[in-house]
SERO-259491 format. One record per residue (C-alpha): residue in one letter; chain; x, y, z. Coordinates in steps of 0.1 Angstrom, whole numbers, plus 2048, in hexadecimal, padded with zeros to 3 digits. Example, Ala and Ser with C-alpha at 12.3 -4.5 7.8 and 13.67 -1.06 7.14 Angstrom:
# SERO-259491
res:a | chain:A | X:87B | Y:7D3 | Z:84E
res:s | chain:A | X:889 | Y:7F5 | Z:847
END
This chain:
# SERO-259491
res:x | chain:A | X:18D | Y:1DA | Z:7F0
res:x | chain:A | X:1AA | Y:1C2 | Z:7ED
res:x | chain:A | X:1AE | Y:1BE | Z:7C7
res:x | chain:A | X:1C3 | Y:19E | Z:7C9
res:x | chain:A | X:1C4 | Y:19C | Z:7A3
res:x | chain:A | X:19E | Y:19B | Z:7A1
res:x | chain:A | X:194 | Y:1A5 | Z:77D
res:x | chain:A | X:171 | Y:1AE | Z:789
res:x | chain:A | X:17D | Y:1C2 | Z:7A6
res:x | chain:A | X:178 | Y:1E7 | Z:7AE
res:x | chain:A | X:199 | Y:1F8 | Z:7B5
res:x | chain:A | X:19B | Y:215 | Z:7CC
res:x | chain:A | X:1B2 | Y:233 | Z:7CA
res:x | chain:A | X:1A0 | Y:248 | Z:7E5
res:x | chain:A | X:18A | Y:23A | Z:800
res:x | chain:A | X:165 | Y:23C | Z:7F4
res:x | chain:A | X:146 | Y:237 | Z:80A
res:x | chain:A | X:12B | Y:22C | Z:7F1
res:x | chain:A | X:111 | Y:232 | Z:80C
res:x | chain:A | X:119 | Y:257 | Z:80A
res:x | chain:A | X:112 | Y:258 | Z:7E5
res:x | chain:A | X:0EE | Y:264 | Z:7DD
res:x | chain:A | X:0EF | Y:264 | Z:7B7
res:x | chain:A | X:104 | Y:252 | Z:79D
res:x | chain:A | X:108 | Y:25D | Z:779
res:x | chain:A | X:113 | Y:246 | Z:75D
res:x | chain:A | X:123 | Y:24C | Z:73C
res:x | chain:A | X:114 | Y:237 | Z:720
res:x | chain:A | X:12E | Y:22B | Z:706
res:x | chain:A | X:148 | Y:213 | Z:713
res:x | chain:A | X:13A | Y:217 | Z:736
res:x | chain:A | X:115 | Y:20B | Z:737
res:x | chain:A | X:119 | Y:1FC | Z:714
res:x | chain:A | X:138 | Y:1E7 | Z:70B
res:x | chain:A | X:141 | Y:1E1 | Z:6E7
res:x | chain:A | X:158 | Y:1CA | Z:6D5
res:x | chain:A | X:16B | Y:1E9 | Z:6CF
res:x | chain:A | X:17F | Y:1E2 | Z:6AF
res:x | chain:A | X:162 | Y:1D1 | Z:69D
res:x | chain:A | X:148 | Y:1EB | Z:6A9
res:x | chain:A | X:15D | Y:209 | Z:6A0
res:x | chain:A | X:168 | Y:1FB | Z:67E
res:x | chain:A | X:144 | Y:1F3 | Z:675
res:x | chain:A | X:138 | Y:216 | Z:680
res:x | chain:A | X:155 | Y:226 | Z:66D
res:x | chain:A | X:14E | Y:213 | Z:64D
res:x | chain:A | X:129 | Y:21B | Z:64F
res:x | chain:A | X:12E | Y:240 | Z:654
res:x | chain:A | X:14A | Y:242 | Z:63B
res:x | chain:A | X:134 | Y:232 | Z:620
res:x | chain:A | X:117 | Y:249 | Z:629
res:x | chain:A | X:12E | Y:268 | Z:626
res:x | chain:A | X:13C | Y:25B | Z:605
res:x | chain:A | X:11A | Y:257 | Z:5F6
res:x | chain:A | X:111 | Y:27A | Z:601
res:x | chain:A | X:131 | Y:288 | Z:5F1
res:x | chain:A | X:142 | Y:292 | Z:611
res:x | chain:A | X:169 | Y:292 | Z:614
res:x | chain:A | X:175 | Y:276 | Z:62A
res:x | chain:A | X:195 | Y:285 | Z:639
res:x | chain:A | X:188 | Y:287 | Z:65D
res:x | chain:A | X:16B | Y:27B | Z:672
res:x | chain:A | X:162 | Y:289 | Z:694
res:x | chain:A | X:14B | Y:276 | Z:6AD
res:x | chain:A | X:13B | Y:289 | Z:6CA
res:x | chain:A | X:126 | Y:27F | Z:6E8
res:x | chain:A | X:109 | Y:268 | Z:6E1
res:x | chain:A | X:0E8 | Y:277 | Z:6D5
res:x | chain:A | X:0C6 | Y:268 | Z:6DC
res:x | chain:A | X:0C2 | Y:259 | Z:6B9
res:x | chain:A | X:0E1 | Y:245 | Z:6C0
res:x | chain:A | X:0DF | Y:23E | Z:6E5
res:x | chain:A | X:0BB | Y:232 | Z:6E7
res:x | chain:A | X:0BE | Y:214 | Z:6CF
res:x | chain:A | X:0E0 | Y:20B | Z:6DE
res:x | chain:A | X:0D4 | Y:20B | Z:702
res:x | chain:A | X:0B4 | Y:1F9 | Z:6F8
res:x | chain:A | X:0C9 | Y:1DE | Z:6E7
res:x | chain:A | X:0E2 | Y:1DB | Z:704
res:x | chain:A | X:0C9 | Y:1DC | Z:721
res:x | chain:A | X:0A5 | Y:1D4 | Z:719
res:x | chain:A | X:0A9 | Y:1AE | Z:710
res:x | chain:A | X:0B7 | Y:1A9 | Z:733
res:x | chain:A | X:09D | Y:1BB | Z:747
res:x | chain:A | X:07B | Y:1B0 | Z:753
res:x | chain:A | X:060 | Y:1B5 | Z:738
res:x | chain:A | X:051 | Y:1D1 | Z:74D
res:x | chain:A | X:072 | Y:1E5 | Z:74C
res:x | chain:A | X:085 | Y:1F8 | Z:731
res:x | chain:A | X:0A8 | Y:207 | Z:734
res:x | chain:A | X:09A | Y:229 | Z:73B
res:x | chain:A | X:08A | Y:21C | Z:75B
res:x | chain:A | X:0AD | Y:216 | Z:769
res:x | chain:A | X:0B5 | Y:23B | Z:76B
res:x | chain:A | X:0A5 | Y:259 | Z:77B
res:x | chain:A | X:0B2 | Y:273 | Z:763
res:x | chain:A | X:0C0 | Y:26C | Z:741
res:x | chain:A | X:0D6 | Y:286 | Z:72F
res:x | chain:A | X:0E2 | Y:281 | Z:70C
res:x | chain:A | X:0F9 | Y:297 | Z:6F7
res:x | chain:A | X:109 | Y:2A4 | Z:717
res:x | chain:A | X:127 | Y:2B4 | Z:704
res:x | chain:A | X:140 | Y:2AA | Z:71E
res:x | chain:A | X:157 | Y:2BA | Z:72A
res:x | chain:A | X:142 | Y:2D9 | Z:725
res:x | chain:A | X:127 | Y:2C8 | Z:739
res:x | chain:A | X:13C | Y:2CE | Z:758
res:x | chain:A | X:148 | Y:2F1 | Z:750
res:x | chain:A | X:12D | Y:305 | Z:73E
res:x | chain:A | X:107 | Y:30B | Z:744
res:x | chain:A | X:0FD | Y:2F8 | Z:725
res:x | chain:A | X:0D9 | Y:2FC | Z:719
res:x | chain:A | X:0C0 | Y:2E0 | Z:720
res:x | chain:A | X:0A7 | Y:2CF | Z:708
res:x | chain:A | X:08E | Y:2B4 | Z:711
res:x | chain:A | X:08A | Y:296 | Z:6F9
res:x | chain:A | X:065 | Y:294 | Z:6F6
res:x | chain:A | X:05F | Y:276 | Z:6E0
res:x | chain:A | X:070 | Y:257 | Z:6D2
res:x | chain:A | X:07A | Y:269 | Z:6B2
res:x | chain:A | X:090 | Y:280 | Z:6C7
res:x | chain:A | X:07A | Y:2A0 | Z:6C4
res:x | chain:A | X:08A | Y:2BB | Z:6DB
res:x | chain:A | X:079 | Y:2D5 | Z:6F0
res:x | chain:A | X:08B | Y:2F0 | Z:703
res:x | chain:A | X:08B | Y:2EA | Z:728
res:x | chain:A | X:08E | Y:302 | Z:745
res:x | chain:A | X:091 | Y:2FA | Z:76A
res:x | chain:A | X:09B | Y:2DB | Z:77D
res:x | chain:A | X:09F | Y:2B9 | Z:76C
res:x | chain:A | X:083 | Y:2A1 | Z:774
res:x | chain:A | X:085 | Y:27B | Z:779
res:x | chain:A | X:078 | Y:266 | Z:75D
res:x | chain:A | X:082 | Y:27F | Z:742
res:x | chain:A | X:09C | Y:27F | Z:727
res:x | chain:A | X:0B1 | Y:29E | Z:721
res:x | chain:A | X:0CA | Y:2AA | Z:708
res:x | chain:A | X:0E6 | Y:2C2 | Z:714
res:x | chain:A | X:0E3 | Y:2CE | Z:738
res:x | chain:A | X:101 | Y:2D3 | Z:74F
res:x | chain:A | X:10F | Y:2C6 | Z:770
res:x | chain:A | X:103 | Y:2E3 | Z:785
res:x | chain:A | X:0DF | Y:2DE | Z:77A
res:x | chain:A | X:0E2 | Y:2B9 | Z:782
res:x | chain:A | X:0EE | Y:2C2 | Z:7A6
res:x | chain:A | X:0D2 | Y:2DC | Z:7AA
res:x | chain:A | X:0B7 | Y:2C4 | Z:79D
res:x | chain:A | X:0C2 | Y:2A8 | Z:7B4
res:x | chain:A | X:0CA | Y:2BF | Z:7D2
res:x | chain:A | X:0EC | Y:2AF | Z:7D5
res:x | chain:A | X:110 | Y:2BD | Z:7D7
res:x | chain:A | X:12F | Y:2AF | Z:7C6
res:x | chain:A | X:13A | Y:296 | Z:7E1
res:x | chain:A | X:118 | Y:286 | Z:7E0
res:x | chain:A | X:119 | Y:27E | Z:7BB
res:x | chain:A | X:12F | Y:264 | Z:7A9
res:x | chain:A | X:135 | Y:263 | Z:784
res:x | chain:A | X:13E | Y:243 | Z:772
res:x | chain:A | X:14F | Y:245 | Z:750
res:x | chain:A | X:16A | Y:238 | Z:73A
res:x | chain:A | X:17C | Y:258 | Z:72F
res:x | chain:A | X:198 | Y:263 | Z:745
res:x | chain:A | X:194 | Y:288 | Z:73C
res:x | chain:A | X:16F | Y:290 | Z:734
res:x | chain:A | X:160 | Y:277 | Z:74C
res:x | chain:A | X:178 | Y:276 | Z:769
res:x | chain:A | X:191 | Y:293 | Z:769
res:x | chain:A | X:178 | Y:2AF | Z:762
res:x | chain:A | X:15C | Y:2A2 | Z:778
res:x | chain:A | X:174 | Y:2A0 | Z:796
res:x | chain:A | X:188 | Y:2C0 | Z:790
res:x | chain:A | X:16B | Y:2D6 | Z:787
res:x | chain:A | X:14C | Y:2C7 | Z:798
res:x | chain:A | X:15E | Y:2B4 | Z:7B4
res:x | chain:A | X:149 | Y:295 | Z:7AD
res:x | chain:A | X:155 | Y:273 | Z:7B8
res:x | chain:A | X:162 | Y:260 | Z:79A
res:x | chain:A | X:163 | Y:23C | Z:78E
res:x | chain:A | X:176 | Y:233 | Z:76E
res:x | chain:A | X:16E | Y:215 | Z:759
res:x | chain:A | X:18E | Y:206 | Z:749
res:x | chain:A | X:183 | Y:1EA | Z:733
res:x | chain:A | X:1A6 | Y:1DF | Z:72C
res:x | chain:A | X:1AD | Y:1D9 | Z:751
res:x | chain:A | X:1A0 | Y:1B5 | Z:750
res:x | chain:A | X:1BA | Y:1AA | Z:736
res:x | chain:A | X:1D5 | Y:1BD | Z:749
res:x | chain:A | X:1CE | Y:1AC | Z:76A
res:x | chain:A | X:1CC | Y:18A | Z:759
res:x | chain:A | X:1ED | Y:190 | Z:748
res:x | chain:A | X:1FE | Y:19B | Z:768
res:x | chain:A | X:1F0 | Y:17D | Z:77A
res:x | chain:A | X:1FC | Y:165 | Z:760
res:x | chain:A | X:21F | Y:175 | Z:760
res:x | chain:A | X:222 | Y:172 | Z:787
res:x | chain:A | X:23B | Y:155 | Z:787
res:x | chain:A | X:252 | Y:166 | Z:76E
res:x | chain:A | X:24F | Y:187 | Z:781
res:x | chain:A | X:259 | Y:175 | Z:7A1
res:x | chain:A | X:277 | Y:167 | Z:78E
res:x | chain:A | X:280 | Y:18A | Z:782
res:x | chain:A | X:27D | Y:198 | Z:7A5
res:x | chain:A | X:295 | Y:17E | Z:7B3
res:x | chain:A | X:2AE | Y:184 | Z:797
res:x | chain:A | X:2AC | Y:1AA | Z:79C
res:x | chain:A | X:2B2 | Y:1A5 | Z:7C2
res:x | chain:A | X:2D1 | Y:190 | Z:7BB
res:x | chain:A | X:2DD | Y:1A9 | Z:7A2
res:x | chain:A | X:2D8 | Y:1C6 | Z:7BB
res:x | chain:A | X:2EC | Y:1B3 | Z:7D5
res:x | chain:A | X:309 | Y:1AC | Z:7BD
res:x | chain:A | X:309 | Y:1D0 | Z:7B0
res:x | chain:A | X:30B | Y:1DC | Z:7D4
res:x | chain:A | X:329 | Y:1C5 | Z:7DA
res:x | chain:A | X:339 | Y:1D0 | Z:7B9
res:x | chain:A | X:336 | Y:1F5 | Z:7C3
res:x | chain:A | X:346 | Y:1EE | Z:7E5
res:x | chain:A | X:363 | Y:1DC | Z:7D5
res:x | chain:A | X:367 | Y:1F9 | Z:7BC
res:x | chain:A | X:369 | Y:212 | Z:7D9
res:x | chain:A | X:382 | Y:1FC | Z:7EB
res:x | chain:A | X:397 | Y:1FA | Z:7CC
res:x | chain:A | X:397 | Y:220 | Z:7C8
res:x | chain:A | X:3A1 | Y:224 | Z:7ED
res:x | chain:A | X:3BD | Y:20A | Z:7E9
res:x | chain:A | X:3CA | Y:21D | Z:7CB
res:x | chain:A | X:3CC | Y:23D | Z:7E1
res:x | chain:A | X:3E0 | Y:22A | Z:7FB
res:x | chain:A | X:3C5 | Y:223 | Z:814
res:x | chain:A | X:3C2 | Y:200 | Z:824
res:x | chain:A | X:3A4 | Y:1EB | Z:81C
res:x | chain:A | X:390 | Y:1DC | Z:839
res:x | chain:A | X:399 | Y:1B8 | Z:831
res:x | chain:A | X:3BD | Y:1C0 | Z:826
res:x | chain:A | X:3B5 | Y:1B6 | Z:801
res:x | chain:A | X:3CE | Y:1C1 | Z:7E7
res:x | chain:A | X:3C4 | Y:1D5 | Z:7C8
res:x | chain:A | X:3C8 | Y:1B5 | Z:7B3
res:x | chain:A | X:3B1 | Y:1A1 | Z:7C9
res:x | chain:A | X:397 | Y:1BD | Z:7C8
res:x | chain:A | X:399 | Y:1BF | Z:7A2
res:x | chain:A | X:396 | Y:199 | Z:7A0
res:x | chain:A | X:376 | Y:199 | Z:7B5
res:x | chain:A | X:368 | Y:1B6 | Z:7A1
res:x | chain:A | X:36E | Y:1A3 | Z:781
res:x | chain:A | X:35C | Y:184 | Z:78F
res:x | chain:A | X:33F | Y:198 | Z:79A
res:x | chain:A | X:33C | Y:1AB | Z:779
res:x | chain:A | X:33A | Y:189 | Z:767
res:x | chain:A | X:31F | Y:17D | Z:77E
res:x | chain:A | X:30B | Y:19E | Z:779
res:x | chain:A | X:30E | Y:19A | Z:753
res:x | chain:A | X:302 | Y:177 | Z:756
res:x | chain:A | X:2E4 | Y:180 | Z:76B
res:x | chain:A | X:2DC | Y:19D | Z:754
res:x | chain:A | X:2D9 | Y:184 | Z:737
res:x | chain:A | X:2BF | Y:171 | Z:74B
res:x | chain:A | X:2AD | Y:191 | Z:756
res:x | chain:A | X:2AA | Y:1A1 | Z:733
res:x | chain:A | X:292 | Y:188 | Z:722
res:x | chain:A | X:27B | Y:188 | Z:740
res:x | chain:A | X:27B | Y:1AE | Z:743
res:x | chain:A | X:274 | Y:1B0 | Z:71E
res:x | chain:A | X:257 | Y:198 | Z:721
res:x | chain:A | X:24A | Y:1AC | Z:73E
res:x | chain:A | X:24A | Y:1CC | Z:729
res:x | chain:A | X:237 | Y:1BB | Z:70D
res:x | chain:A | X:219 | Y:1AE | Z:721
res:x | chain:A | X:1F9 | Y:1B4 | Z:70E
res:x | chain:A | X:20B | Y:1C9 | Z:6F3
res:x | chain:A | X:22D | Y:1C4 | Z:6E5
res:x | chain:A | X:232 | Y:1E9 | Z:6DF
res:x | chain:A | X:226 | Y:1FA | Z:6FF
res:x | chain:A | X:21F | Y:1DD | Z:716
res:x | chain:A | X:207 | Y:1E2 | Z:733
res:x | chain:A | X:1EE | Y:1FE | Z:735
res:x | chain:A | X:1F5 | Y:207 | Z:759
res:x | chain:A | X:21B | Y:201 | Z:75B
res:x | chain:A | X:23A | Y:20F | Z:74B
res:x | chain:A | X:255 | Y:1F7 | Z:756
res:x | chain:A | X:253 | Y:1F6 | Z:77C
res:x | chain:A | X:243 | Y:219 | Z:77D
res:x | chain:A | X:21F | Y:224 | Z:779
res:x | chain:A | X:215 | Y:22F | Z:756
res:x | chain:A | X:209 | Y:252 | Z:74F
res:x | chain:A | X:1E6 | Y:244 | Z:74C
res:x | chain:A | X:1E9 | Y:233 | Z:76E
res:x | chain:A | X:1F4 | Y:254 | Z:77E
res:x | chain:A | X:1D7 | Y:266 | Z:76E
res:x | chain:A | X:1BF | Y:24B | Z:77B
res:x | chain:A | X:1CF | Y:24D | Z:79E
res:x | chain:A | X:1CB | Y:273 | Z:79E
res:x | chain:A | X:1A7 | Y:276 | Z:790
res:x | chain:A | X:194 | Y:255 | Z:795
res:x | chain:A | X:189 | Y:24D | Z:7B8
res:x | chain:A | X:183 | Y:229 | Z:7AD
res:x | chain:A | X:188 | Y:216 | Z:78D
res:x | chain:A | X:17C | Y:1F5 | Z:77F
res:x | chain:A | X:17A | Y:1E1 | Z:75F
res:x | chain:A | X:154 | Y:1E3 | Z:75A
res:x | chain:A | X:137 | Y:1F4 | Z:76A
res:x | chain:A | X:126 | Y:1D3 | Z:772
res:x | chain:A | X:141 | Y:1CD | Z:78C
res:x | chain:A | X:12D | Y:1E3 | Z:7A3
res:x | chain:A | X:116 | Y:1C5 | Z:7A7
res:x | chain:A | X:130 | Y:1B5 | Z:7BD
res:x | chain:A | X:12E | Y:1D1 | Z:7D7
res:x | chain:A | X:110 | Y:1DF | Z:7EA
res:x | chain:A | X:105 | Y:203 | Z:7E9
res:x | chain:A | X:111 | Y:205 | Z:80D
res:x | chain:A | X:135 | Y:1FA | Z:806
res:x | chain:A | X:152 | Y:20E | Z:814
res:x | chain:A | X:16D | Y:20B | Z:7FA
res:x | chain:A | X:18F | Y:210 | Z:80A
res:x | chain:A | X:1AF | Y:219 | Z:7F7
res:x | chain:A | X:1CE | Y:204 | Z:7FD
res:x | chain:A | X:1EB | Y:212 | Z:80F
res:x | chain:A | X:201 | Y:225 | Z:7F7
res:x | chain:A | X:225 | Y:21B | Z:7F5
res:x | chain:A | X:243 | Y:232 | Z:7F9
res:x | chain:A | X:267 | Y:22B | Z:7ED
res:x | chain:A | X:273 | Y:229 | Z:812
res:x | chain:A | X:259 | Y:20F | Z:81C
res:x | chain:A | X:26A | Y:1EE | Z:826
res:x | chain:A | X:258 | Y:1DA | Z:80C
res:x | chain:A | X:264 | Y:1F2 | Z:7F1
res:x | chain:A | X:288 | Y:1F3 | Z:7FA
res:x | chain:A | X:2A2 | Y:1E1 | Z:7E5
res:x | chain:A | X:2B0 | Y:1C1 | Z:7F5
res:x | chain:A | X:2D2 | Y:1D2 | Z:7FA
res:x | chain:A | X:2C1 | Y:1EB | Z:812
res:x | chain:A | X:2A7 | Y:1D5 | Z:822
res:x | chain:A | X:2C2 | Y:1BD | Z:82F
res:x | chain:A | X:2D6 | Y:1D8 | Z:841
END
């Protein structure tokens, strides 16, 4: 899919034929359910902190694990049920529901399985395959594959965590992977808004590269002249030094124009670390992890509504430093 700065697009690192996928798994928090993150987490933190304080617990550290039924059920009901036909509930959207999966152990260990047997979350130990229409706690990836009769390449997991949802599911279970990067919409919008200044920056850098190449050639000619060699145009050492001085002044002047634009480019979205997926002109560490582990990525799971289940998502042609469009102007003109 050609992203073309589409904030609702699905971006492809490796070609993915959705028609070959027989089952799709979804993470819940920040994948199926989006939160106003700062407000939500601050409210949850304050609520739990106050409860612990009243119970006399120390408040030095808090640890939050994967969602349990008592938390997930009301959240999913609130997020989905009001938007479904009256005859449907959120549980009807999924064949098998697994809570408390304990990722990443879900993908690496044969975790025990319990069935949630009532709305209060009563658990009963379960043995054998997982059955559609039931809610489970625990389980493991191998049991899911055996229950569905599918292998890794036929399953796709959609989540928001680069390690527990994407890295492990791909490296251990060989599932196809989709990563939800909620911040991607703001990043794409910021890059799109900055396009005119980025074009100006690119033009200035191209001019600087040409002048820097000329300066280096003059410097080499000056060194050769000092050693008694003739220059190609017969220029004296004084003439070469004068041209070098002029070029140096022009380079300093263009640097003064480049600096504020480059600084603004590095402060898009965040004045301290800039864009999520870029470090200067290079990919960020997160971008390289996404490239390595996520077959596709998008800003929200609802973006799948814009493609059919039969779509063939093709990755774009990867660039290499020697590609013509990647070469500096000083090389591409030769």
